[in-house]
LOVEXKE-70009 format. One record per residue (C-alpha): residue number from 1; y, z, x. Coordinates in nm, 4 decimals, decimal comma. Each point is the difference from the previous one (the first is absolute). Example, Ala and Ser with C-alpha at 12.3 -4.5 7.8 and 13.67 -1.06 7.14 Angstrom:
% LOVEXKE-70009
{pt 1; {-0,4500; 0,7800; 1,2300}}
{pt 2; {0,3440; -0,0660; 0,1370}}
% end
This chain:
% LOVEXKE-70009
{pt 1; {-6,1447; 12,9068; -6,8080}}
{pt 2; {0,2927; -0,1416; 0,1995}}
{pt 3; {0,1435; 0,2127; 0,2732}}
{pt 4; {0,3275; 0,1718; -0,0456}}
{pt 5; {0,1898; -0,2115; 0,2490}}
{pt 6; {-0,0990; -0,3215; -0,1643}}
{pt 7; {0,2096; 0,0470; -0,3083}}
{pt 8; {0,3294; 0,1456; -0,1068}}
{pt 9; {0,0431; 0,1647; -0,3398}}
{pt 10; {0,2593; -0,1472; -0,2322}}
{pt 11; {0,3168; 0,2061; -0,0347}}
{pt 12; {0,0893; -0,0162; -0,3736}}
{pt 13; {0,3617; 0,0971; -0,0929}}
{pt 14; {0,1439; 0,0841; -0,3422}}
{pt 15; {0,2936; -0,2122; -0,1377}}
{pt 16; {0,1892; 0,0570; -0,3164}}
{pt 17; {0,2762; -0,2530; 0,0654}}
{pt 18; {0,1531; -0,2458; 0,2390}}
{pt 19; {0,1773; 0,2665; 0,2018}}
{pt 20; {-0,3292; 0,1592; 0,0968}}
{pt 21; {-0,1627; -0,3335; 0,0699}}
{pt 22; {0,2649; -0,1246; 0,2224}}
{pt 23; {-0,0065; 0,3252; 0,2140}}
{pt 24; {-0,3672; -0,0068; 0,0732}}
{pt 25; {-0,0844; -0,3639; 0,0117}}
{pt 26; {-0,0694; 0,0090; 0,3790}}
{pt 27; {-0,1708; 0,3305; -0,0098}}
{pt 28; {-0,2826; -0,0134; -0,2604}}
{pt 29; {-0,2858; -0,2434; -0,0373}}
{pt 30; {0,0091; -0,0012; -0,3731}}
{pt 31; {0,2044; 0,1331; -0,2963}}
{pt 32; {-0,0923; 0,1108; -0,3494}}
{pt 33; {0,2495; -0,0169; -0,2831}}
{pt 34; {0,0163; 0,0175; -0,3814}}
{pt 35; {0,1787; -0,1416; -0,2942}}
{pt 36; {0,1013; 0,1909; -0,3093}}
{pt 37; {-0,2730; 0,0924; -0,2415}}
{pt 38; {-0,3211; -0,0336; 0,2080}}
{pt 39; {0,0238; 0,2288; 0,3072}}
{pt 40; {-0,0269; 0,3667; 0,0819}}
{pt 41; {0,3756; 0,0305; 0,0838}}
{pt 42; {0,1732; -0,0823; -0,3183}}
{pt 43; {0,3167; 0,1930; 0,1128}}
{pt 44; {0,0360; -0,2128; 0,3147}}
{pt 45; {0,2570; -0,2736; 0,0153}}
{pt 46; {-0,2857; -0,2530; 0,0139}}
{pt 47; {0,0168; -0,3803; 0,0536}}
{pt 48; {0,0460; -0,2504; -0,2796}}
{pt 49; {-0,2823; -0,2355; -0,0917}}
{pt 50; {0,2421; -0,2987; 0,0491}}
{pt 51; {0,0116; 0,0958; 0,3697}}
{pt 52; {-0,3710; -0,0582; 0,0783}}
{pt 53; {0,0619; -0,3248; 0,1831}}
{pt 54; {0,2879; 0,1449; 0,1953}}
{pt 55; {-0,2017; 0,3023; 0,1010}}
{pt 56; {-0,2875; -0,2033; 0,1095}}
{pt 57; {0,2106; -0,2527; 0,1938}}
{pt 58; {0,1783; 0,2873; 0,1775}}
{pt 59; {-0,3213; 0,1773; 0,0863}}
{pt 60; {-0,2000; -0,3066; 0,1106}}
{pt 61; {0,2972; -0,1380; 0,2040}}
{pt 62; {0,0007; 0,3024; 0,2307}}
{pt 63; {-0,1469; -0,0164; 0,3501}}
{pt 64; {-0,2637; 0,1297; -0,0341}}
{pt 65; {-0,0271; -0,0473; -0,3821}}
{pt 66; {0,0058; 0,2928; -0,2304}}
{pt 67; {-0,2696; 0,0239; -0,2697}}
{pt 68; {0,1279; 0,0886; -0,3490}}
{pt 69; {-0,1993; 0,1936; -0,2658}}
{pt 70; {0,1000; 0,0484; -0,3547}}
{pt 71; {-0,0830; 0,3348; -0,1631}}
{pt 72; {-0,1504; -0,0325; -0,3503}}
{pt 73; {-0,1652; 0,3307; 0,0058}}
{pt 74; {0,0978; 0,1855; -0,3227}}
{pt 75; {-0,2221; 0,0436; -0,2970}}
{pt 76; {0,0190; -0,3090; -0,2171}}
{pt 77; {0,0147; -0,0174; -0,3840}}
{pt 78; {-0,1022; -0,2868; -0,2225}}
{pt 79; {0,3586; -0,0897; -0,0874}}
{pt 80; {0,0735; -0,0665; 0,3655}}
{pt 81; {-0,3064; -0,2176; 0,0882}}
{pt 82; {0,1744; -0,3337; -0,0471}}
{pt 83; {0,3093; 0,1005; 0,1956}}
{pt 84; {-0,2215; 0,1424; 0,2784}}
{pt 85; {-0,1920; -0,3282; 0,0103}}
{pt 86; {0,3305; -0,1846; 0,0292}}
{pt 87; {0,1090; 0,2310; 0,2724}}
{pt 88; {-0,3139; -0,0516; 0,2072}}
{pt 89; {0,0195; -0,3686; -0,0554}}
{pt 90; {0,3623; 0,0025; 0,1288}}
{pt 91; {-0,1195; 0,1994; 0,3072}}
{pt 92; {-0,2796; -0,2515; 0,0699}}
{pt 93; {0,2381; -0,2957; -0,0427}}
{pt 94; {0,2645; 0,1472; 0,2298}}
{pt 95; {-0,2495; 0,0743; 0,2782}}
{pt 96; {-0,0075; 0,3851; -0,0135}}
{pt 97; {-0,2814; 0,0972; 0,2261}}
{pt 98; {-0,1763; 0,2472; -0,2236}}
{pt 99; {0,0525; 0,2304; -0,3088}}
{pt 100; {-0,0790; 0,3756; -0,0014}}
{pt 101; {-0,1928; 0,0876; -0,3081}}
{pt 102; {-0,1520; 0,2986; -0,1800}}
{pt 103; {-0,0786; -0,1107; -0,3497}}
{pt 104; {-0,3064; -0,2342; -0,0386}}
{pt 105; {0,2182; -0,2202; -0,2101}}
{pt 106; {0,2221; -0,0803; 0,3026}}
{pt 107; {-0,3076; -0,0591; 0,2162}}
{pt 108; {-0,1597; -0,2298; -0,2467}}
{pt 109; {0,3283; -0,2028; -0,0271}}
{pt 110; {0,0353; -0,0150; 0,3727}}
{pt 111; {-0,3543; -0,1429; 0,0366}}
{pt 112; {0,0928; -0,2499; -0,2693}}
{pt 113; {0,2929; -0,1221; 0,2062}}
{pt 114; {-0,1833; 0,0239; 0,3270}}
{pt 115; {0,2551; 0,2398; 0,1640}}
{pt 116; {-0,1131; 0,2642; 0,2482}}
{pt 117; {-0,0001; 0,3490; -0,1594}}
{pt 118; {0,0146; 0,3417; 0,1585}}
{pt 119; {-0,1430; 0,3068; -0,1836}}
{pt 120; {0,2667; 0,2594; -0,0450}}
{pt 121; {-0,0346; 0,3670; 0,1037}}
{pt 122; {0,0234; 0,0647; -0,3736}}
{pt 123; {-0,3533; -0,1177; -0,0345}}
{pt 124; {-0,0917; 0,3078; 0,2083}}
{pt 125; {-0,2756; -0,1730; 0,1979}}
{pt 126; {-0,1606; 0,2983; 0,1693}}
{pt 127; {-0,3619; -0,1135; 0,0854}}
{pt 128; {-0,1893; -0,2979; 0,1188}}
{pt 129; {-0,1512; -0,0813; -0,3377}}
{pt 130; {0,3524; -0,0399; -0,1519}}
{pt 131; {0,1172; -0,1920; 0,3011}}
{pt 132; {-0,3039; -0,2412; -0,0195}}
{pt 133; {0,0718; -0,0472; -0,3772}}
{pt 134; {0,3425; -0,1360; 0,0861}}
{pt 135; {-0,1280; -0,1941; 0,3012}}
{pt 136; {-0,2545; -0,1706; -0,2306}}
{pt 137; {0,3018; -0,0858; -0,2315}}
{pt 138; {0,1608; -0,1769; 0,2845}}
{pt 139; {0,2721; 0,2452; 0,1103}}
{pt 140; {0,1636; -0,1103; 0,3252}}
{pt 141; {0,0971; 0,3658; 0,0652}}
{pt 142; {-0,0399; 0,3464; -0,1367}}
{pt 143; {0,2717; 0,2687; 0,0353}}
{pt 144; {-0,2219; 0,3040; 0,0209}}
{pt 145; {0,0679; 0,3209; -0,1864}}
{pt 146; {0,2365; 0,2344; 0,1817}}
{pt 147; {-0,2434; 0,2900; -0,0444}}
{pt 148; {-0,2557; -0,1274; 0,2575}}
{pt 149; {-0,0626; 0,1461; 0,3486}}
{pt 150; {0,0055; -0,2141; 0,3065}}
{pt 151; {-0,3780; 0,0256; 0,0194}}
{pt 152; {-0,0440; -0,1259; -0,3590}}
{pt 153; {0,2298; -0,2845; 0,0781}}
{pt 154; {-0,1902; -0,0991; 0,3103}}
{pt 155; {-0,3283; -0,0044; -0,2037}}
{pt 156; {0,1376; -0,2228; -0,2813}}
{pt 157; {0,1475; -0,2376; 0,2561}}
{pt 158; {-0,3315; -0,0207; 0,1953}}
{pt 159; {-0,2021; -0,0791; -0,3086}}
{pt 160; {0,2384; -0,2666; -0,1454}}
{pt 161; {-0,0836; -0,3548; 0,1088}}
{pt 162; {0,3015; -0,2124; -0,1049}}
{pt 163; {0,2666; 0,2110; -0,1712}}
{pt 164; {0,2707; 0,1577; 0,2153}}
{pt 165; {0,1348; 0,3572; -0,0431}}
{pt 166; {0,3504; 0,1284; -0,0106}}
{pt 167; {0,1143; 0,3571; 0,0271}}
{pt 168; {0,3217; 0,1891; -0,0479}}
{pt 169; {0,1408; 0,1362; 0,3353}}
{pt 170; {0,3420; 0,1270; -0,1063}}
{pt 171; {0,2077; 0,1014; -0,2949}}
{pt 172; {-0,0016; 0,2017; -0,3248}}
{pt 173; {-0,3313; 0,1546; -0,1229}}
{pt 174; {-0,0968; 0,0800; -0,3586}}
{pt 175; {-0,1438; 0,3302; -0,1053}}
{pt 176; {-0,2290; -0,1928; -0,2447}}
{pt 177; {-0,2920; -0,2300; 0,1152}}
{pt 178; {0,1475; -0,3162; 0,1419}}
{pt 179; {0,2983; 0,0330; -0,2311}}
{pt 180; {-0,2079; -0,0152; -0,3302}}
{pt 181; {0,2029; 0,2510; -0,1916}}
{pt 182; {0,1215; 0,0592; -0,3583}}
{pt 183; {0,2096; 0,3123; 0,0659}}
{pt 184; {0,3277; -0,2047; 0,0034}}
{pt 185; {-0,0968; -0,1696; -0,3348}}
{pt 186; {-0,1046; 0,3305; -0,1518}}
{pt 187; {0,3187; 0,1854; 0,1035}}
{pt 188; {0,2228; -0,2800; -0,1413}}
{pt 189; {-0,2225; -0,0600; -0,3022}}
{pt 190; {-0,0036; -0,3735; 0,0590}}
{pt 191; {-0,2128; -0,2660; 0,1584}}
{pt 192; {0,3216; -0,1515; 0,1301}}
{pt 193; {0,0004; 0,2657; 0,2745}}
{pt 194; {-0,3602; -0,0273; 0,0957}}
{pt 195; {-0,0747; 0,0000; 0,3765}}
{pt 196; {-0,2657; -0,2571; -0,0698}}
{pt 197; {0,2710; -0,2269; -0,1243}}
{pt 198; {0,2156; 0,0513; 0,3012}}
{pt 199; {0,2601; 0,2240; -0,1616}}
{pt 200; {-0,0796; 0,3521; 0,1100}}
{pt 201; {0,2736; 0,2630; -0,0194}}
{pt 202; {-0,1732; 0,2012; 0,2741}}
{pt 203; {-0,0366; 0,3363; -0,1939}}
{pt 204; {-0,2376; 0,1137; 0,2851}}
{pt 205; {0,3069; 0,0363; 0,2239}}
{pt 206; {0,1464; 0,2730; -0,2215}}
{pt 207; {-0,0354; 0,3781; -0,0198}}
{pt 208; {-0,2819; 0,1055; -0,2463}}
{pt 209; {-0,1143; 0,3034; -0,1813}}
{pt 210; {-0,3742; 0,0049; -0,1130}}
{pt 211; {-0,0603; 0,1766; -0,3174}}
{pt 212; {-0,3275; -0,0139; -0,2049}}
{pt 213; {-0,0372; 0,0015; -0,3792}}
{pt 214; {-0,0177; 0,3824; -0,0035}}
{pt 215; {0,3306; 0,0240; 0,1865}}
{pt 216; {-0,1562; 0,1044; 0,3232}}
{pt 217; {0,2186; -0,1184; 0,2841}}
{pt 218; {-0,1517; -0,0975; 0,3339}}
{pt 219; {0,1616; 0,1545; 0,3039}}
{pt 220; {0,3080; -0,1969; 0,0795}}
{pt 221; {0,2522; 0,0353; 0,2744}}
{pt 222; {0,2457; -0,2780; -0,0753}}
{pt 223; {-0,1698; -0,2551; 0,2345}}
{pt 224; {-0,0751; -0,3547; -0,0858}}
{pt 225; {-0,3784; 0,0107; 0,0405}}
{pt 226; {-0,0494; -0,3604; -0,1207}}
{pt 227; {0,2551; -0,1573; 0,2418}}
{pt 228; {-0,2067; -0,1753; 0,2666}}
{pt 229; {0,1312; -0,0831; 0,3485}}
{pt 230; {0,0276; -0,3576; 0,1070}}
{pt 231; {-0,2929; -0,1692; 0,1877}}
{pt 232; {0,0708; -0,0781; 0,3689}}
{pt 233; {-0,2726; -0,1356; 0,2235}}
{pt 234; {0,2036; -0,1312; 0,3024}}
{pt 235; {-0,1595; 0,2661; 0,2227}}
{pt 236; {-0,3442; -0,1399; -0,0802}}
{pt 237; {0,0368; -0,3882; 0,0444}}
{pt 238; {-0,2907; -0,0155; 0,2517}}
{pt 239; {-0,2373; 0,1740; -0,2478}}
{pt 240; {0,1106; -0,2283; -0,2880}}
{pt 241; {-0,0577; -0,3077; 0,2125}}
{pt 242; {-0,3398; 0,1354; 0,1157}}
{pt 243; {-0,0916; 0,0204; -0,3718}}
{pt 244; {0,0636; -0,3788; -0,0214}}
{pt 245; {0,2398; 0,0242; -0,2913}}
{pt 246; {0,1355; -0,3474; -0,0621}}
{pt 247; {0,3398; 0,0846; -0,1343}}
{pt 248; {0,2341; 0,2926; 0,0401}}
{pt 249; {0,2038; 0,0563; -0,3134}}
{pt 250; {0,3430; 0,1717; -0,0091}}
{pt 251; {0,1082; 0,1470; -0,3391}}
{pt 252; {0,3722; -0,0311; -0,0840}}
{pt 253; {0,1093; -0,2595; -0,2638}}
{pt 254; {0,2416; 0,2586; -0,1442}}
{pt 255; {0,1428; 0,0849; 0,3345}}
{pt 256; {0,3308; -0,1017; 0,1584}}
{pt 257; {-0,0213; -0,3085; 0,2324}}
{pt 258; {0,0848; 0,2231; 0,3049}}
{pt 259; {-0,3013; 0,2078; -0,0858}}
{pt 260; {-0,2210; -0,3118; -0,0101}}
{pt 261; {0,1390; -0,1390; 0,3180}}
{pt 262; {-0,0396; 0,3249; 0,1902}}
{pt 263; {-0,3624; 0,0587; -0,1135}}
{pt 264; {-0,1148; -0,3525; 0,0620}}
{pt 265; {0,1755; -0,0175; 0,3313}}
{pt 266; {-0,1714; 0,3184; 0,1160}}
{pt 267; {-0,3508; -0,1041; -0,1052}}
{pt 268; {0,0447; -0,3455; 0,1568}}
{pt 269; {0,1012; 0,1582; 0,3286}}
{pt 270; {-0,3036; 0,2211; -0,0300}}
{pt 271; {-0,2368; -0,2965; -0,0506}}
{pt 272; {0,1720; -0,1887; 0,2859}}
{pt 273; {-0,0360; 0,2907; 0,2295}}
{pt 274; {-0,3673; 0,0451; -0,0838}}
{pt 275; {-0,0855; -0,3590; 0,0681}}
{pt 276; {0,2051; 0,0036; 0,3153}}
{pt 277; {-0,1679; 0,3050; 0,1297}}
{pt 278; {0,3251; 0,2018; -0,0182}}
{pt 279; {-0,0758; 0,2309; -0,3038}}
{pt 280; {0,0956; 0,3482; 0,1268}}
{pt 281; {0,0811; 0,3455; -0,1442}}
{pt 282; {0,3617; -0,0367; 0,1265}}
{pt 283; {0,0475; -0,3114; -0,2063}}
{pt 284; {-0,1585; 0,1642; -0,3026}}
{pt 285; {0,2548; 0,2862; 0,0277}}
{pt 286; {0,2875; -0,2556; -0,0069}}
{pt 287; {-0,1492; -0,1786; -0,3031}}
{pt 288; {-0,0407; 0,3277; -0,1843}}
{pt 289; {0,3651; 0,0842; 0,0717}}
{pt 290; {0,1117; -0,3320; -0,1436}}
{pt 291; {-0,2191; 0,0321; -0,3063}}
{pt 292; {0,1332; 0,3492; -0,0569}}
{pt 293; {0,3561; -0,1313; -0,0238}}
{pt 294; {-0,0679; -0,2142; -0,3152}}
{pt 295; {-0,1128; 0,1215; -0,3418}}
{pt 296; {-0,3131; 0,2144; 0,0119}}
{pt 297; {-0,1492; 0,3186; -0,1571}}
{pt 298; {-0,1625; 0,1147; 0,3231}}
{pt 299; {-0,3075; -0,1666; 0,1472}}
{pt 300; {-0,3670; 0,0466; -0,0209}}
{pt 301; {-0,3177; -0,2128; 0,0575}}
{pt 302; {-0,1213; -0,0242; -0,3585}}
{pt 303; {-0,3834; 0,0023; -0,0364}}
{pt 304; {-0,0748; -0,1766; 0,3320}}
{pt 305; {-0,1234; 0,3155; 0,1842}}
{pt 306; {-0,0312; 0,2697; -0,2646}}
{pt 307; {0,0682; 0,0746; -0,3632}}
{pt 308; {0,3784; 0,0846; -0,0376}}
{pt 309; {0,0760; 0,3738; -0,0180}}
{pt 310; {0,3113; 0,1933; -0,0947}}
{pt 311; {0,1429; -0,0830; 0,3446}}
{pt 312; {0,0185; -0,3584; -0,1140}}
{pt 313; {0,2231; 0,0798; -0,2986}}
{pt 314; {0,3835; 0,0202; 0,0262}}
{pt 315; {0,0437; 0,3251; -0,1889}}
{pt 316; {0,3643; 0,0730; 0,0250}}
{pt 317; {0,2015; -0,3160; -0,0107}}
{pt 318; {-0,0002; -0,2887; -0,2476}}
{pt 319; {0,0639; -0,3395; 0,1489}}
{pt 320; {0,1249; -0,0784; 0,3479}}
{pt 321; {-0,0447; 0,2626; 0,2641}}
{pt 322; {0,1542; -0,2063; 0,2743}}
{pt 323; {0,3289; 0,1569; 0,1480}}
{pt 324; {0,1486; -0,3526; 0,0164}}
{pt 325; {0,2044; -0,1413; -0,2895}}
{pt 326; {0,1795; -0,3253; -0,0766}}
{pt 327; {0,3630; 0,1057; -0,0531}}
{pt 328; {0,2737; -0,2145; -0,1337}}
{pt 329; {0,2563; -0,0956; 0,2654}}
{pt 330; {0,2291; -0,2619; -0,1631}}
{pt 331; {0,0243; -0,3607; -0,1134}}
{pt 332; {0,0709; -0,3425; 0,1417}}
{pt 333; {0,3601; -0,1172; -0,0935}}
{pt 334; {-0,0163; -0,3347; 0,1763}}
{pt 335; {-0,2347; -0,1919; 0,2360}}
{pt 336; {0,1058; -0,2600; 0,2648}}
{pt 337; {-0,2827; -0,2464; 0,0611}}
{pt 338; {0,1474; -0,1265; 0,3252}}
{pt 339; {0,0204; 0,3301; 0,1786}}
{pt 340; {-0,2863; 0,1647; -0,2088}}
{pt 341; {0,2315; 0,2967; -0,0658}}
{pt 342; {0,0198; 0,2006; -0,3165}}
{pt 343; {0,3114; 0,1935; -0,0990}}
{pt 344; {-0,1492; 0,3263; -0,1292}}
{pt 345; {0,1582; 0,2774; -0,2131}}
{pt 346; {-0,1465; 0,3287; 0,1126}}
{pt 347; {-0,0175; 0,2312; -0,3045}}
{pt 348; {-0,2485; 0,2626; 0,1129}}
{pt 349; {0,1494; 0,3447; -0,0370}}
{pt 350; {-0,0713; 0,1189; 0,3590}}
{pt 351; {-0,1780; -0,1659; 0,2789}}
{pt 352; {0,0020; -0,0765; 0,3704}}
{pt 353; {-0,0835; -0,3749; 0,0268}}
{pt 354; {-0,0962; -0,1358; 0,3457}}
{pt 355; {-0,1455; -0,3028; 0,1713}}
{pt 356; {-0,3777; -0,0002; -0,0241}}
{pt 357; {-0,0086; 0,1468; -0,3498}}
{pt 358; {-0,2353; -0,1864; -0,2334}}
{pt 359; {0,1490; -0,1388; -0,3217}}
{pt 360; {-0,1388; -0,1686; -0,3112}}
{pt 361; {0,2120; -0,2598; -0,1711}}
{pt 362; {-0,1036; -0,0440; -0,3644}}
{pt 363; {0,1241; -0,2384; -0,2692}}
{pt 364; {-0,1216; -0,2429; -0,2716}}
{pt 365; {-0,1037; -0,2592; 0,2643}}
{pt 366; {-0,0043; 0,2317; 0,3130}}
{pt 367; {-0,2341; 0,2362; 0,1625}}
{pt 368; {0,0675; 0,0346; 0,3692}}
{pt 369; {-0,0804; 0,2770; 0,2523}}
{pt 370; {0,1656; 0,0146; 0,3420}}
{pt 371; {0,1502; 0,2346; 0,2598}}
{pt 372; {0,3775; 0,0038; 0,0439}}
{pt 373; {0,0830; -0,1786; 0,3238}}
{pt 374; {0,3763; -0,0681; -0,0437}}
{pt 375; {0,2753; 0,1789; -0,1930}}
{pt 376; {0,3804; -0,0624; -0,0085}}
{pt 377; {0,2552; 0,2454; -0,1439}}
{pt 378; {0,3690; -0,0977; -0,0255}}
{pt 379; {-0,0499; -0,2755; 0,2544}}
{pt 380; {-0,1792; 0,2105; 0,2589}}
{pt 381; {-0,3754; 0,0023; 0,0978}}
{pt 382; {-0,1503; 0,3388; -0,0721}}
{pt 383; {-0,3273; 0,1700; 0,0762}}
{pt 384; {0,0129; 0,2547; -0,2782}}
{pt 385; {0,2232; 0,1138; -0,2798}}
{pt 386; {0,0221; 0,3232; -0,1856}}
{pt 387; {0,0985; 0,0237; -0,3596}}
{pt 388; {0,1002; 0,3478; -0,1219}}
{pt 389; {-0,0920; 0,1203; -0,3522}}
{pt 390; {0,3526; -0,0374; -0,1404}}
{pt 391; {0,0919; -0,3195; 0,1831}}
{pt 392; {0,0818; -0,3036; -0,2168}}
{pt 393; {-0,2381; -0,2895; 0,0255}}
{pt 394; {0,0807; -0,2319; 0,3002}}
{pt 395; {-0,1027; -0,3413; 0,1177}}
{pt 396; {-0,1850; -0,1089; 0,3082}}
{pt 397; {-0,1335; -0,3399; 0,1157}}
{pt 398; {-0,3698; -0,0066; 0,0765}}
{pt 399; {-0,2023; -0,2745; 0,1586}}
{pt 400; {-0,2850; -0,1062; -0,2213}}
{pt 401; {-0,3164; -0,1961; 0,1121}}
{pt 402; {-0,0440; -0,1803; -0,3312}}
{pt 403; {0,2303; -0,1202; -0,2754}}
{pt 404; {0,0945; 0,2565; -0,2636}}
{pt 405; {0,2109; -0,0210; -0,3077}}
{pt 406; {0,3109; 0,1679; -0,1431}}
{pt 407; {-0,0756; 0,3349; -0,1744}}
{pt 408; {-0,3417; 0,0359; 0,1759}}
{pt 409; {-0,0554; 0,3661; 0,0444}}
{pt 410; {-0,0628; 0,1569; 0,3429}}
{pt 411; {-0,2279; 0,2997; 0,0543}}
{pt 412; {-0,0845; 0,1971; 0,3061}}
{pt 413; {-0,3221; 0,1814; 0,0867}}
{pt 414; {0,0900; 0,3640; 0,0636}}
{pt 415; {-0,1933; 0,3248; 0,0596}}
{pt 416; {0,0509; 0,2794; -0,2516}}
% end
């Protein structure tokens, strides 16, 4: 087996659209994305099939090149087989590096078109016999079940001869085994809302009462006992590398681009630090602080070191537990390309805006994040400006690093 210092695991980032892709193109080694109908994030914005060539050209033209993987990992029905074949054929023709597959139909079609395929975590590969089965089928990579311990992962990796392994290192976790769940479809009384078809309504994140058919109610205290915390393994990068995992996967194709950028940036810094001999507890603390500022349900280590307990469930709060929120600030009225200055209408009810604050500018063709470095109010340079609750909206000029458009909205990250 190769020594740990002779290879570097691939850092694999989630992308739901161009905004996410453009923010992480120099941070990740590869991206995974989906199109409508065949991926496990049906509610994401998703790319268009017509954009395959543009996606591949963008990714492969980076320095170093980004690898691009297409998700085709939902359950497939007979009525979809021809369209799925067309999709995989289009992926092959455009130069997409691999597809992510769960259904045997997708795997067979991938082999037919000689395109690399990765076995989705939906296949729940949890032992060496299953892993060898897919290796014999020609899988380039297996995304192992999220319910494995680090020791089990090490064993599977050691016994495989050709196929690589990929493991999740950060993001949302399902209560069910590797996301194979019919609770959403059952609650909604429709296959349309099946988690296995990428359209889960996440009923596990709600408060529940458990009553049997004799009306006996289990002890219930109003807590969300199915609401798992998020996976976070940035404290254990050395142990993951020591296990010879080939790819570190970040979950998040439903997340805001700022989330994706922040998480990918932290894990890239962690990997860089490890291979430069600079990975230290002080840096881990900084990364954890950054990760806690974007969407999260609290953090735990999944199944890597022990089976999750009640401590790994977020019992009291549904959704984001981060104290930081994206708050509407105002909108762009005009933008001067020569001076790179936007005339901004400040509409927030009450806020103290100052140099160094981080803003997000969002529009139909814009997603830009930067710190405020230059502000002008009534012809005078200012370092900060305070808007009282009952003040009328007012205008300031703000220097912007990239071009923006009229009516783009501006948000600020603030602590609640």
